Backbone as JSON, one array per atom type, in Angstrom:
{
  "sequence": "MPDRLKDKVAIVTGSGTREGDGIGVGRAIVTLMAREGASVLVVDRDEANALVTAKALSDEGLACEVTVADVSNVSDCEQMVQTAIDKFGQLTTLVNAVGIGGGGNVTEIE",
  "N": [[14.05, 27.13, -11.84], [16.07, 25.06, -13.73], [18.29, 25.88, -16.46], [19.69, 24.36, -18.35], [19.16, 23.5, -20.9], [18.44, 25.72, -22.28], [17.69, 27.68, -25.11], [17.68, 25.49, -26.75], [15.98, 23.35, -29.01], [13.66, 20.85, -29.14], [12.35, 17.94, -30.66], [10.22, 15.45, -29.63], [9.31, 12.35, -30.32], [6.56, 10.12, -29.95], [5.65, 11.05, -27.53], [3.19, 11.38, -26.44], [0.56, 10.48, -24.13], [-1.9, 8.27, -22.96], [-4.79, 9.28, -21.16], [-4.68, 8.64, -17.74], [-2.89, 6.53, -17.96], [-0.47, 6.71, -16.7], [2.96, 7.51, -17.0], [4.87, 7.55, -19.89], [7.97, 6.68, -21.61], [8.57, 8.6, -23.64], [6.99, 10.81, -22.81], [8.17, 11.3, -20.32], [10.75, 12.07, -21.11], [10.23, 14.4, -22.71], [9.11, 16.02, -20.77], [11.19, 16.36, -18.88], [13.08, 17.64, -20.51], [11.73, 20.03, -21.13], [11.51, 21.09, -18.55], [14.15, 21.69, -18.16], [14.49, 23.87, -19.73], [14.3, 23.72, -22.51], [12.71, 24.38, -25.65], [9.95, 22.61, -26.67], [8.56, 20.16, -28.87], [5.81, 18.29, -28.78], [5.14, 15.18, -30.01], [2.97, 12.86, -31.42], [1.2, 10.08, -32.79], [-1.4, 10.08, -32.19], [-3.59, 12.55, -31.58], [-5.11, 13.17, -29.27], [-3.68, 11.89, -27.23], [-1.26, 13.29, -27.37], [-2.15, 15.78, -26.58], [-2.82, 15.29, -23.91], [-0.28, 15.04, -22.74], [0.66, 17.63, -23.34], [-1.09, 19.17, -21.78], [-0.31, 18.34, -19.22], [2.27, 19.4, -19.15], [1.65, 22.11, -19.4], [0.23, 22.46, -17.03], [2.32, 22.51, -15.27], [3.38, 24.9, -15.85], [4.93, 24.95, -18.09], [5.84, 25.53, -21.44], [4.84, 24.3, -24.64], [4.6, 22.93, -27.95], [2.34, 21.16, -30.05], [2.16, 18.47, -32.33], [0.78, 16.24, -34.73], [1.92, 13.18, -35.87], [2.92, 10.35, -37.79], [5.58, 8.4, -37.43], [6.37, 6.5, -39.22], [5.78, 7.45, -41.65], [7.13, 9.25, -44.19], [6.5, 11.88, -45.14], [5.07, 12.9, -42.96], [7.13, 13.03, -41.09], [8.84, 14.91, -42.27], [7.13, 17.11, -42.13], [6.84, 17.45, -39.33], [9.38, 18.26, -38.59], [9.54, 20.66, -40.03], [7.51, 22.04, -38.73], [8.62, 22.39, -36.16], [10.75, 24.1, -36.82], [9.34, 26.27, -37.91], [7.85, 27.11, -35.64], [9.79, 27.51, -33.63], [12.14, 28.41, -34.78], [14.42, 26.89, -35.2], [15.95, 23.6, -35.05], [17.38, 21.55, -32.74], [17.56, 19.12, -31.48], [16.55, 15.74, -31.69], [14.49, 13.3, -30.47], [13.67, 10.04, -30.66], [11.19, 8.33, -29.41], [9.24, 6.52, -29.83], [7.24, 3.79, -29.13], [5.71, 0.65, -29.03], [3.95, -1.71, -27.33], [2.83, -4.69, -25.69], [1.25, -6.08, -22.79], [2.67, -8.55, -20.62], [4.8, -11.36, -19.82], [8.22, -10.91, -20.18], [9.82, -13.03, -20.99], [8.1, -14.57, -22.38], [7.1, -13.24, -24.54], [6.63, -12.99, -28.0]],
  "CA": [[14.05, 26.15, -12.9], [17.37, 25.02, -14.41], [18.27, 26.28, -17.87], [20.76, 23.67, -19.07], [18.77, 23.32, -22.3], [17.97, 26.99, -22.81], [18.01, 27.89, -26.52], [17.6, 24.23, -27.48], [14.65, 23.02, -29.52], [13.6, 19.39, -29.24], [11.19, 17.14, -31.06], [10.19, 14.15, -28.95], [8.25, 11.53, -30.88], [6.01, 9.16, -28.99], [5.58, 11.7, -26.22], [1.81, 11.41, -25.96], [0.18, 9.48, -23.14], [-3.34, 8.17, -22.73], [-5.24, 9.71, -19.83], [-4.72, 7.59, -16.73], [-1.91, 5.47, -18.22], [0.82, 6.99, -16.07], [3.9, 8.28, -17.82], [5.73, 6.73, -20.73], [9.34, 7.16, -21.82], [8.53, 9.85, -24.4], [6.48, 11.9, -21.96], [9.19, 11.6, -19.31], [11.83, 12.81, -21.77], [9.8, 15.74, -23.09], [8.9, 16.78, -19.53], [12.49, 16.76, -18.33], [13.7, 18.62, -21.4], [11.04, 21.31, -20.93], [11.92, 21.61, -17.23], [15.52, 22.19, -18.28], [14.49, 25.09, -20.5], [14.18, 23.52, -23.96], [11.43, 24.51, -26.33], [9.68, 21.23, -27.05], [7.45, 19.79, -29.73], [5.23, 17.0, -28.4], [4.7, 14.51, -31.24], [2.38, 11.54, -31.26], [0.28, 9.81, -33.9], [-2.75, 10.27, -31.65], [-3.65, 13.92, -31.08], [-5.62, 13.2, -27.9], [-2.57, 11.52, -26.35], [-0.32, 14.42, -27.36], [-2.76, 16.86, -25.79], [-2.7, 14.92, -22.49], [1.07, 15.44, -22.34], [0.73, 19.09, -23.39], [-1.79, 19.69, -20.6], [0.54, 18.09, -18.05], [3.34, 20.4, -19.2], [1.02, 23.4, -19.12], [-0.09, 22.49, -15.6], [3.58, 22.84, -14.58], [3.84, 26.19, -16.32], [5.9, 24.72, -19.16], [5.27, 25.73, -22.76], [5.17, 23.33, -25.67], [3.74, 22.88, -29.12], [1.89, 19.79, -30.33], [1.86, 18.1, -33.7], [0.44, 14.84, -34.94], [2.73, 12.57, -36.93], [3.22, 8.93, -37.76], [6.99, 8.39, -37.81], [6.59, 5.57, -40.33], [5.41, 8.18, -42.84], [8.18, 10.24, -44.48], [5.98, 13.25, -45.22], [4.78, 13.32, -41.59], [8.41, 13.38, -40.45], [9.26, 16.2, -42.84], [6.25, 18.15, -41.61], [7.1, 17.74, -37.91], [10.62, 19.06, -38.55], [9.19, 22.01, -40.48], [6.72, 22.66, -37.66], [9.56, 22.85, -35.13], [11.48, 25.26, -37.35], [8.38, 27.39, -38.0], [7.45, 27.56, -34.3], [10.91, 27.85, -32.74], [13.25, 28.99, -35.53], [15.51, 25.94, -35.39], [15.8, 22.29, -34.42], [18.7, 21.12, -32.27], [17.53, 17.79, -30.87], [15.47, 14.84, -32.05], [14.42, 12.1, -29.64], [12.68, 9.08, -31.14], [10.78, 7.52, -28.26], [8.06, 5.76, -30.2], [7.3, 2.39, -28.72], [4.41, 0.01, -28.89], [4.12, -3.05, -26.76], [1.69, -5.19, -24.94], [1.6, -6.64, -21.5], [3.08, -9.95, -20.6], [6.11, -11.71, -19.28], [9.23, -10.68, -21.21], [10.35, -14.3, -21.49], [7.06, -15.25, -23.16], [6.68, -12.4, -25.65], [7.22, -13.41, -29.28]],
  "C": [[15.41, 26.18, -13.61], [17.22, 25.39, -15.89], [19.37, 25.6, -18.67], [20.43, 23.48, -20.55], [18.17, 24.58, -22.91], [18.5, 27.15, -24.24], [18.08, 26.6, -27.33], [16.15, 24.0, -27.88], [14.61, 21.52, -29.77], [12.26, 18.91, -29.78], [11.3, 15.85, -30.28], [9.01, 13.37, -29.51], [7.79, 10.52, -29.83], [5.85, 9.74, -27.6], [4.16, 11.88, -25.71], [1.56, 10.29, -24.96], [-1.33, 9.46, -23.02], [-3.66, 8.61, -21.31], [-5.31, 8.51, -18.9], [-3.71, 6.47, -16.91], [-0.57, 5.7, -17.53], [1.69, 7.8, -17.01], [4.8, 7.33, -18.59], [7.1, 7.37, -20.9], [9.34, 8.49, -22.56], [8.05, 11.03, -23.58], [7.49, 12.27, -20.89], [10.3, 12.44, -19.92], [11.41, 14.23, -22.09], [9.58, 16.61, -21.86], [10.22, 17.25, -18.96], [13.18, 17.79, -19.2], [13.05, 19.99, -21.23], [11.41, 21.92, -19.58], [13.32, 22.19, -17.26], [15.62, 23.39, -19.22], [14.38, 24.94, -22.01], [12.78, 23.9, -24.43], [11.14, 23.13, -26.91], [8.45, 21.1, -27.95], [7.01, 18.39, -29.34], [4.66, 16.37, -29.67], [4.14, 13.13, -30.89], [1.46, 11.31, -32.45], [-1.17, 9.99, -33.49], [-2.82, 11.65, -30.99], [-4.13, 13.99, -29.63], [-4.51, 12.86, -26.91], [-1.54, 12.65, -26.25], [-0.86, 15.56, -26.5], [-2.75, 16.56, -24.29], [-1.33, 15.34, -21.97], [1.19, 16.96, -22.32], [0.05, 19.72, -22.18], [-0.95, 19.5, -19.35], [1.68, 19.1, -18.0], [2.79, 21.78, -18.84], [0.69, 23.55, -17.64], [1.13, 22.8, -14.74], [4.11, 24.21, -14.98], [4.87, 26.1, -17.43], [5.2, 24.84, -20.51], [5.71, 24.62, -23.71], [4.26, 23.56, -26.86], [3.42, 21.41, -29.37], [1.74, 19.61, -31.83], [1.59, 16.61, -33.76], [1.27, 14.31, -36.09], [2.87, 11.08, -36.69], [4.65, 8.8, -38.28], [7.31, 7.35, -38.88], [6.25, 6.2, -41.67], [6.4, 9.32, -43.08], [7.63, 11.66, -44.5], [5.57, 13.77, -43.85], [6.05, 13.76, -40.88], [8.93, 14.72, -40.96], [8.43, 17.34, -42.27], [6.53, 18.46, -40.15], [8.39, 18.55, -37.76], [10.32, 20.49, -38.97], [8.38, 22.75, -39.43], [7.63, 23.19, -36.56], [10.3, 24.1, -35.59], [10.56, 26.48, -37.44], [8.04, 27.96, -36.63], [8.61, 28.13, -33.49], [12.14, 28.41, -33.45], [14.42, 28.06, -35.8], [15.1, 24.59, -34.83], [17.19, 21.84, -34.02], [18.73, 19.67, -31.82], [16.32, 17.01, -31.36], [15.57, 13.6, -31.18], [13.31, 11.22, -30.2], [12.34, 8.13, -30.02], [9.5, 6.74, -28.55], [8.25, 4.31, -29.77], [5.9, 1.84, -28.55], [4.67, -1.38, -28.34], [2.87, -3.45, -26.01], [2.17, -5.74, -23.62], [2.03, -8.09, -21.62], [4.45, -10.13, -20.0], [7.14, -11.6, -20.4], [9.78, -11.98, -21.78], [9.34, -15.04, -22.36], [6.59, -14.44, -24.37], [7.4, -12.84, -26.92], [7.51, -12.21, -30.13]]
}
């Protein structure tokens, strides 16, 4: 396993995924960072979705922590940063991968 991100601590927001929904951008990022040796905090506003990602990481033998936060809420953001510091001793990287969208043709979406 490569260690290019050894000693790095990352928060990745929007990294939860619903069971059976494939893999989203946040989950892809948090997975690759963990594979590269980073300590990662999986953050999603839905705990069940965050736990799906955490289980996928665990199934690969990768460690992570999970926290629930709504990035539109300042106190949630402050708490997720504090959680990373409490769990890992520092925070070096923040990836905001929150995204909400619906299906449809891109030329027809308002």
